[in-house]
Each structure stands twice: as C-alpha cells, then as structure tokens.
GUVEX-837008 format. One record per residue (C-alpha): residue in three letters; x, y, z. Coordinates in Angstrom, 3 decimals, padded with zeros to 6 digits. Layout:
REM residues N
+------+----------+----------+----------+
! resn !       px !       py !       pz !
+------+----------+----------+----------+
!  ALA !        X !        Y !        Z !
...
+------+----------+----------+----------+
END
This chain:
REM residues 306
+------+----------+----------+----------+
! resn !       px !       py !       pz !
+------+----------+----------+----------+
!  MET ! -016.596 !  029.190 !  002.162 !
!  LYS ! -013.232 !  029.505 !  003.594 !
!  ALA ! -009.551 !  028.478 !  002.124 !
!  VAL ! -007.239 !  027.533 !  004.324 !
!  ALA ! -007.249 !  026.287 !  007.844 !
!  VAL ! -003.060 !  025.842 !  009.770 !
!  ALA ! -004.169 !  023.099 !  012.241 !
!  SER ! -000.391 !  023.220 !  012.192 !
!  HIS !  000.672 !  024.450 !  015.694 !
!  SER !  004.808 !  025.540 !  014.931 !
!  PHE !  003.769 !  026.744 !  011.350 !
!  PRO !  001.968 !  030.336 !  012.249 !
!  LYS !  005.246 !  030.274 !  014.757 !
!  ASN !  007.437 !  031.461 !  012.119 !
!  PRO !  007.024 !  035.751 !  010.530 !
!  ASP !  007.897 !  034.481 !  006.573 !
!  LEU !  005.530 !  031.392 !  006.342 !
!  ARG !  002.588 !  033.390 !  007.847 !
!  ARG !  003.302 !  036.978 !  006.119 !
!  GLU !  003.656 !  034.026 !  002.731 !
!  LEU !  000.204 !  032.538 !  002.916 !
!  LEU ! -001.581 !  035.424 !  004.467 !
!  GLU ! -000.370 !  037.195 !  001.137 !
!  ARG ! -002.063 !  034.259 ! -001.180 !
!  TYR ! -004.616 !  033.651 !  001.320 !
!  PRO ! -005.614 !  036.001 !  003.064 !
!  ASP ! -008.724 !  034.924 !  005.013 !
!  ALA ! -006.431 !  032.084 !  006.573 !
!  ARG ! -007.091 !  030.987 !  010.064 !
!  PHE ! -004.044 !  030.188 !  012.643 !
!  ASN ! -003.509 !  027.722 !  015.359 !
!  GLU ! -002.735 !  030.067 !  017.612 !
!  THR ! -003.019 !  027.025 !  021.147 !
!  ARG !  001.269 !  026.417 !  020.158 !
!  LYS ! -000.424 !  022.811 !  020.440 !
!  PRO ! -001.457 !  020.043 !  017.970 !
!  LEU ! -005.176 !  019.881 !  017.888 !
!  LYS ! -006.817 !  017.055 !  017.974 !
!  GLY ! -010.859 !  015.019 !  018.542 !
!  ASP ! -013.753 !  017.739 !  018.895 !
!  ASP ! -011.021 !  020.644 !  018.974 !
!  LEU ! -009.464 !  019.562 !  015.963 !
!  ILE ! -012.666 !  019.219 !  014.008 !
!  GLY ! -014.402 !  022.889 !  015.179 !
!  PHE ! -011.129 !  024.430 !  013.532 !
!  LEU ! -011.131 !  022.791 !  010.250 !
!  ARG ! -015.326 !  022.965 !  010.034 !
!  GLY ! -016.009 !  026.070 !  007.009 !
!  TYR ! -012.645 !  025.371 !  005.263 !
!  SER ! -010.995 !  023.751 !  001.686 !
!  LYS ! -007.656 !  024.037 !  002.202 !
!  ALA ! -005.974 !  022.992 !  005.193 !
!  ILE ! -002.173 !  022.749 !  006.606 !
!  THR ! -001.458 !  019.728 !  008.856 !
!  GLY !  001.651 !  018.645 !  011.329 !
!  LEU !  000.717 !  016.415 !  014.252 !
!  GLU ! -002.499 !  016.058 !  013.506 !
!  ARG ! -004.132 !  013.272 !  013.532 !
!  LEU ! -006.405 !  012.234 !  010.306 !
!  ASP ! -008.811 !  009.757 !  010.230 !
!  ASP ! -012.264 !  009.177 !  009.093 !
!  VAL ! -014.113 !  010.769 !  011.326 !
!  VAL ! -012.840 !  013.735 !  010.934 !
!  PHE ! -012.660 !  013.968 !  007.230 !
!  ARG ! -016.253 !  012.977 !  007.885 !
!  ALA ! -017.381 !  015.921 !  010.399 !
!  VAL ! -015.679 !  017.858 !  007.973 !
!  PRO ! -016.783 !  016.955 !  004.029 !
!  GLU ! -016.300 !  020.684 !  003.192 !
!  LEU ! -012.167 !  019.327 !  002.776 !
!  ARG ! -010.656 !  018.955 ! -000.186 !
!  VAL ! -006.704 !  019.449 !  000.370 !
!  VAL ! -004.716 !  018.624 !  003.236 !
!  SER ! -001.105 !  020.125 !  002.896 !
!  LYS !  001.590 !  018.509 !  005.309 !
!  TYR !  003.286 !  020.725 !  007.579 !
!  GLY !  007.157 !  018.478 !  007.944 !
!  VAL !  008.160 !  014.782 !  006.730 !
!  GLY !  006.031 !  011.275 !  007.112 !
!  LEU !  002.173 !  010.903 !  006.711 !
!  ASP !  002.069 !  008.189 !  009.706 !
!  THR ! -000.651 !  010.787 !  011.280 !
!  ILE ! -002.864 !  010.795 !  007.933 !
!  ASP ! -005.135 !  007.917 !  007.516 !
!  LEU ! -004.279 !  007.478 !  003.593 !
!  GLU ! -006.657 !  005.635 !  002.733 !
!  ALA ! -010.017 !  007.296 !  004.512 !
!  ALA ! -008.910 !  010.732 !  002.922 !
!  ARG ! -008.696 !  008.571 ! -000.289 !
!  ARG ! -012.328 !  007.521 !  000.615 !
!  HIS ! -013.785 !  011.397 !  001.374 !
!  GLY ! -011.908 !  012.918 ! -001.661 !
!  VAL ! -009.570 !  014.345 !  000.123 !
!  SER ! -006.146 !  014.453 ! -001.673 !
!  VAL ! -002.813 !  014.854 !  000.070 !
!  ARG !  000.618 !  016.643 ! -000.566 !
!  TRP !  003.395 !  017.033 !  000.936 !
!  THR !  006.839 !  017.312 ! -000.185 !
!  PRO !  009.378 !  013.946 !  001.024 !
!  GLY !  012.649 !  014.932 !  002.875 !
!  VAL !  012.238 !  018.637 !  002.579 !
!  ASN !  013.710 !  018.730 !  005.843 !
!  ARG !  016.936 !  016.416 !  005.491 !
!  GLN !  019.947 !  018.512 !  005.769 !
!  SER !  018.741 !  019.381 !  008.895 !
!  VAL !  018.043 !  015.478 !  009.872 !
!  ALA !  021.196 !  015.303 !  008.953 !
!  GLU !  023.164 !  016.915 !  010.387 !
!  LEU !  021.677 !  016.493 !  013.788 !
!  THR !  022.390 !  012.432 !  013.460 !
!  ILE !  025.671 !  013.185 !  013.130 !
!  ALA !  025.997 !  015.348 !  015.968 !
!  PHE !  024.434 !  012.555 !  017.728 !
!  MET !  027.251 !  010.370 !  016.655 !
!  ILE !  029.725 !  013.150 !  017.720 !
!  ALA !  028.566 !  013.304 !  021.042 !
!  LEU !  028.229 !  009.639 !  022.292 !
!  ALA !  031.141 !  008.479 !  020.536 !
!  ARG !  032.586 !  011.438 !  023.117 !
!  ASN !  031.241 !  011.267 !  026.189 !
!  LEU !  029.778 !  014.508 !  025.122 !
!  MET !  027.352 !  015.265 !  027.825 !
!  PRO !  028.413 !  013.066 !  030.602 !
!  LEU !  032.194 !  014.952 !  030.541 !
!  ALA !  030.115 !  019.413 !  029.811 !
!  ARG !  028.258 !  017.755 !  033.109 !
!  GLU !  031.253 !  016.719 !  035.556 !
!  VAL !  032.988 !  020.246 !  034.802 !
!  ARG !  029.997 !  022.842 !  035.157 !
!  GLU !  030.334 !  020.499 !  038.746 !
!  GLY !  033.123 !  020.802 !  038.808 !
!  VAL !  035.436 !  017.578 !  038.393 !
!  TRP !  038.246 !  017.730 !  036.127 !
!  THR !  038.009 !  013.899 !  034.042 !
!  HIS !  039.536 !  013.005 !  030.449 !
!  GLY !  037.753 !  011.050 !  028.811 !
!  GLY !  038.660 !  008.575 !  026.008 !
!  GLY !  035.931 !  008.231 !  023.078 !
!  ARG !  036.341 !  007.326 !  019.735 !
!  GLN !  036.245 !  008.624 !  016.337 !
!  ILE !  033.725 !  008.664 !  013.690 !
!  SER !  036.416 !  007.775 !  011.168 !
!  SER !  037.958 !  005.033 !  012.195 !
!  ALA !  033.405 !  003.324 !  012.854 !
!  THR !  031.374 !  001.602 !  010.784 !
!  VAL !  028.586 !  002.587 !  010.852 !
!  GLY !  025.337 !  001.165 !  009.341 !
!  VAL !  022.177 !  003.258 !  008.205 !
!  LEU !  019.277 !  001.522 !  008.590 !
!  GLY !  016.471 !  003.279 !  005.836 !
!  CYS !  019.194 !  005.150 !  003.027 !
!  GLY !  016.367 !  007.755 !  001.884 !
!  HIS !  015.998 !  011.558 !  001.955 !
!  VAL !  018.470 !  011.840 !  005.327 !
!  GLY !  019.995 !  008.230 !  005.357 !
!  GLN !  022.212 !  009.484 !  002.415 !
!  ILE !  023.170 !  012.432 !  002.956 !
!  VAL !  023.997 !  010.873 !  006.137 !
!  ALA !  025.766 !  008.258 !  004.489 !
!  ARG !  027.624 !  010.973 !  002.518 !
!  ILE !  028.568 !  013.126 !  005.514 !
!  CYS !  030.278 !  009.545 !  006.972 !
!  ARG !  032.425 !  008.391 !  004.248 !
!  ALA !  033.542 !  011.892 !  003.961 !
!  LEU !  034.635 !  011.613 !  008.132 !
!  GLY !  036.302 !  008.310 !  006.216 !
!  ALA !  034.087 !  005.599 !  008.405 !
!  GLN !  032.745 !  002.300 !  006.184 !
!  VAL !  029.067 !  002.724 !  005.974 !
!  ILE !  026.671 !  000.081 !  005.620 !
!  ALA !  023.123 !  000.397 !  004.925 !
!  HIS !  019.787 ! -001.209 !  004.869 !
!  ASP !  017.138 ! -000.462 !  002.344 !
!  ILE !  013.791 ! -002.744 !  001.437 !
!  VAL !  014.339 ! -000.423 ! -001.752 !
!  ALA !  018.161 ! -001.088 ! -003.572 !
!  HIS !  020.021 !  002.743 ! -004.474 !
!  THR !  022.295 !  000.441 ! -006.452 !
!  ASP !  023.927 !  003.209 ! -007.785 !
!  PHE !  024.223 !  005.512 ! -004.062 !
!  ASP !  026.117 !  002.410 ! -002.967 !
!  ARG !  028.538 !  001.960 ! -005.961 !
!  GLU !  028.737 !  006.030 ! -005.955 !
!  TYR !  030.021 !  006.556 ! -002.637 !
!  GLY !  031.468 !  003.115 ! -001.578 !
!  VAL !  028.051 !  002.084 !  000.736 !
!  ARG !  028.160 ! -001.465 !  001.334 !
!  ALA !  024.925 ! -002.298 !  000.786 !
!  VAL !  024.066 ! -005.740 !  003.489 !
!  THR !  020.985 ! -007.202 !  005.329 !
!  ARG !  019.122 ! -005.864 !  008.475 !
!  GLU !  020.520 ! -008.868 !  011.297 !
!  ALA !  024.219 ! -008.197 !  009.365 !
!  LEU !  024.346 ! -003.804 !  009.926 !
!  LEU !  022.864 ! -004.748 !  013.843 !
!  ARG !  025.892 ! -007.177 !  014.160 !
!  GLU !  028.602 ! -005.330 !  012.285 !
!  SER !  028.390 ! -001.895 !  012.690 !
!  ASP !  029.577 !  001.023 !  015.973 !
!  PHE !  026.442 !  002.952 !  015.109 !
!  VAL !  023.254 !  001.915 !  014.661 !
!  THR !  021.345 !  005.335 !  013.012 !
!  ILE !  017.626 !  004.656 !  011.921 !
!  HIS !  015.747 !  006.307 !  008.900 !
!  VAL !  013.251 !  004.802 !  008.441 !
!  PRO !  009.336 !  006.406 !  008.069 !
!  LEU !  007.029 !  004.729 !  011.094 !
!  ASP !  003.905 !  001.971 !  009.290 !
!  GLU !  002.936 ! -001.122 !  010.398 !
!  SER !  006.258 ! -002.229 !  008.668 !
!  THR !  007.679 !  000.061 !  011.001 !
!  ARG !  007.002 ! -000.253 !  014.227 !
!  GLY !  008.842 ! -002.620 !  016.766 !
!  LEU !  011.029 ! -002.167 !  014.107 !
!  ILE !  014.241 ! -002.274 !  016.465 !
!  GLY !  013.772 ! -004.100 !  019.967 !
!  ALA !  014.722 ! -006.497 !  022.507 !
!  ALA !  015.632 ! -008.904 !  019.819 !
!  GLU !  017.798 ! -006.398 !  017.826 !
!  LEU !  019.670 ! -004.792 !  020.306 !
!  ALA !  020.582 ! -007.577 !  021.687 !
!  LEU !  022.481 ! -007.912 !  018.242 !
!  MET !  024.721 ! -005.075 !  018.642 !
!  LYS !  028.207 ! -005.028 !  020.170 !
!  PRO !  028.478 ! -004.076 !  023.534 !
!  SER !  030.399 ! -001.244 !  022.323 !
!  ALA !  027.483 !  000.275 !  019.820 !
!  PHE !  025.829 !  003.103 !  019.603 !
!  LEU !  022.055 !  003.550 !  018.748 !
!  ILE !  020.349 !  006.868 !  017.609 !
!  ASN !  016.371 !  007.654 !  015.829 !
!  THR !  016.475 !  010.999 !  013.975 !
!  ALA !  013.558 !  009.473 !  012.367 !
!  ARG !  010.198 !  008.503 !  014.620 !
!  GLY !  009.381 !  007.004 !  017.189 !
!  GLY !  007.684 !  004.003 !  017.729 !
!  ILE !  010.655 !  002.611 !  015.535 !
!  VAL !  012.254 !  001.839 !  018.472 !
!  ASP !  010.955 ! -000.750 !  021.750 !
!  GLU !  012.009 !  002.051 !  023.904 !
!  ALA !  011.483 !  000.277 !  026.917 !
!  ALA !  014.152 ! -002.470 !  025.272 !
!  LEU !  016.589 !  000.742 !  025.442 !
!  ARG !  016.155 !  001.490 !  028.148 !
!  GLN !  016.979 ! -002.259 !  029.458 !
!  ALA !  020.131 ! -002.174 !  027.231 !
!  LEU !  021.384 !  000.121 !  028.334 !
!  VAL !  020.400 ! -000.311 !  031.643 !
!  ASP !  022.451 ! -004.137 !  031.516 !
!  HIS !  025.400 ! -002.306 !  028.814 !
!  ARG !  024.000 ! -004.752 !  026.580 !
!  ILE !  024.901 ! -001.159 !  024.113 !
!  SER !  027.307 !  001.650 !  024.792 !
!  GLY !  024.800 !  004.121 !  024.569 !
!  ALA !  021.900 !  005.400 !  022.499 !
!  ALA !  020.599 !  009.245 !  021.188 !
!  CYS !  016.831 !  009.935 !  020.189 !
!  ASP !  014.861 !  012.647 !  018.832 !
!  VAL !  011.548 !  011.160 !  017.825 !
!  PHE !  009.333 !  009.090 !  021.002 !
!  ALA !  006.474 !  006.966 !  020.371 !
!  VAL !  004.896 !  009.654 !  023.236 !
!  GLU !  006.072 !  013.201 !  023.541 !
!  PRO !  006.746 !  014.067 !  025.155 !
!  PRO !  008.542 !  010.987 !  027.015 !
!  LEU !  007.149 !  009.333 !  029.548 !
!  ASP !  009.168 !  006.947 !  030.786 !
!  THR !  012.530 !  008.585 !  033.743 !
!  GLU !  014.793 !  006.492 !  033.934 !
!  LEU !  015.463 !  006.019 !  029.838 !
!  ILE !  016.117 !  009.984 !  030.189 !
!  ALA !  017.907 !  009.961 !  033.078 !
!  HIS !  019.662 !  007.354 !  032.058 !
!  PRO !  023.513 !  008.783 !  031.413 !
!  ASN !  024.305 !  007.417 !  028.726 !
!  PHE !  021.449 !  008.365 !  026.926 !
!  VAL !  020.495 !  011.805 !  024.665 !
!  GLY !  017.299 !  012.497 !  024.189 !
!  THR !  016.618 !  016.004 !  022.468 !
!  PRO !  012.464 !  017.523 !  021.678 !
!  HIS !  011.665 !  016.418 !  018.381 !
!  VAL !  014.147 !  018.946 !  016.546 !
!  GLY !  015.390 !  017.449 !  014.020 !
!  GLY !  014.492 !  019.425 !  011.208 !
!  SER !  013.829 !  022.556 !  014.088 !
!  THR !  016.864 !  024.779 !  011.892 !
!  VAL !  015.711 !  027.960 !  011.003 !
!  GLU !  016.501 !  026.743 !  006.914 !
!  ALA !  014.508 !  023.806 !  007.712 !
!  VAL !  011.531 !  025.179 !  008.558 !
!  LEU !  011.177 !  027.908 !  005.879 !
!  ALA !  011.240 !  024.411 !  002.755 !
!  MET !  008.896 !  022.574 !  004.523 !
!  GLY !  006.369 !  025.817 !  005.517 !
!  ARG !  006.891 !  027.227 !  001.814 !
!  ALA !  006.723 !  023.774 !  000.909 !
!  ALA !  002.913 !  023.563 !  002.913 !
!  ILE !  002.279 !  026.465 !  001.476 !
!  ALA !  003.179 !  025.475 ! -001.980 !
!  GLY !  000.496 !  022.192 ! -001.984 !
!  LEU ! -002.199 !  024.584 ! -001.503 !
!  ASP ! -002.047 !  024.937 ! -005.230 !
!  GLN ! -001.217 !  022.409 ! -006.997 !
!  ASP ! -002.789 !  020.541 ! -009.518 !
!  SER ! -005.513 !  017.750 ! -007.648 !
!  ASP ! -003.712 !  014.463 ! -006.912 !
+------+----------+----------+----------+
END
C-alpha cells in the first residue's frame, strides 16, 4: 500500500511543499487537475493510499466506505466543514488539522476590506480609469465601532489591529474571551447588540449547522444603514440573496466577501453591485499562509493517532 495521496489541487502548485513532502514520502501522488476532486474521481484517486492531504474535497461516508485502507486525513487549510467527522470516526479514520494556521493572512484581508469599503476605493479606482475625477470622503476606521462576530484565531487579530488603529471594538462569541477582552479593551455584547451598534460587522465563525444562514434578512435589518458587512470566514454563513437585497434597498452601505456558498458565485447581481467587493477565496492564500498550511498538513500525516 502506498503512503500519501494529495487530493488538494492547490497544494502541489507550491514547489517548496512538493519538495518537502517528497523528501518524506517519495511515492506521494499529487492531484494535477488544478481543480477539487469529487465523487468517483476522488475515490479513485485515494484508493490504495493509507494517508491523504485534502483541501476543498468533500469526504463523507460514501468515500470512507469505498476507501477502507484510508487511515489518516490531514487537512490543508482551515475549517472542517468539508469532512464528515462522525463518518470518519465510524470508519476509523483519524482527521488531523491545525486551527488558525492562516489567521494573519485572513485578518489582513479583512482589514483591507474595511479600508476599501470605508474609503470607497473600488468605485473611485474604476472612475479614475474611466477618466472621471471626483472626490469621495469616506470615513476612518479610527472613529468607527467594529463588531467582531467570532473572536477566535482570526477575530482576535482583527480586533487587535482595529484597536491599534483607534477603533472601538465589540465582540460576540459563544466562548468567553475574558482575558483577551480585558487586555485589548474589547467589549463583549450580544449578537443583536453587535449588529445594531457596529459600523463594520466582520464575521469570523466556522461553518456548521449552528452558523449556516447566521446572517439573513432579519439580521441585516438590525444593522445601521451606514454600516458595512464583511465575510472572510465561510460561504453559507451569510444569506447572499438577503445581502443583495439589503444592498439594493440601501439598508446597509456596503459589503465585502471573500467566500461564497457556491464558488465561483452565481449571483451576478450581487457581484456587480457598486457597493460590493468580492474576491475569489484568497484570504488564506498569501505566500506565508500557503507554506504554513502546507507544512502543517505534512506534519499532520505523522502525528500520533488520536
């Protein structure tokens, strides 16, 4: 039986990660299709291998049953919403991952979104290219209240940067972060209060059944008309149809998303809205983050069994 199948299509794009994995596993197989594998293609790729590195691939009971020799799955990237953990447990597959390994990269994109929205950068840049010279005012983050929805690995970095810029920061999380809040002057509030009070609402929660559709029409209606929404966490947390309508109706001032329920996104009206900024799921794609995620995935292959 061969050792490692790298199903992730993005992992092998990095020559350093390929080299480092091959030094430890010379017979490693790489997905060279440049796209995520699914269904029979994924099963066929994994067969004969006891260990795998996966990214966006969906691993469920069907896959685990069809590849009984698979014993270890090491996740390239963060978030486990693509893996049925209960099915993995039933089939004796150990799932390894390193939470927050790309936290700095995602946090910095979040701050970039805040600045782009607050200063109206995207429309202004487009106007300059078109020969239009106008002066937009915008606002400063230093005078804003930033609401961090989910104050874990990424959320805490965002909160620290915003506090350094002079913003007031409020946060909501199902887990108390009392020491962090005290050290950085973050005020813990209810989710409803966060939506009502924030000039920027930035989302940093995992996608699971408790967070799917977490921000819908009712939640958007609580936000200030002058507020902005940012999602660099996971697609599916924000109801994109409701977000589109909120932008069309001017119920919020703007939004930015790096993640979508379906990728590439299908809602062309949302993507084309002048007060919307969309990027192709690049939050964790900096050079530094890619290496950190890849090396964590390689290390996960050799961890002791859970």
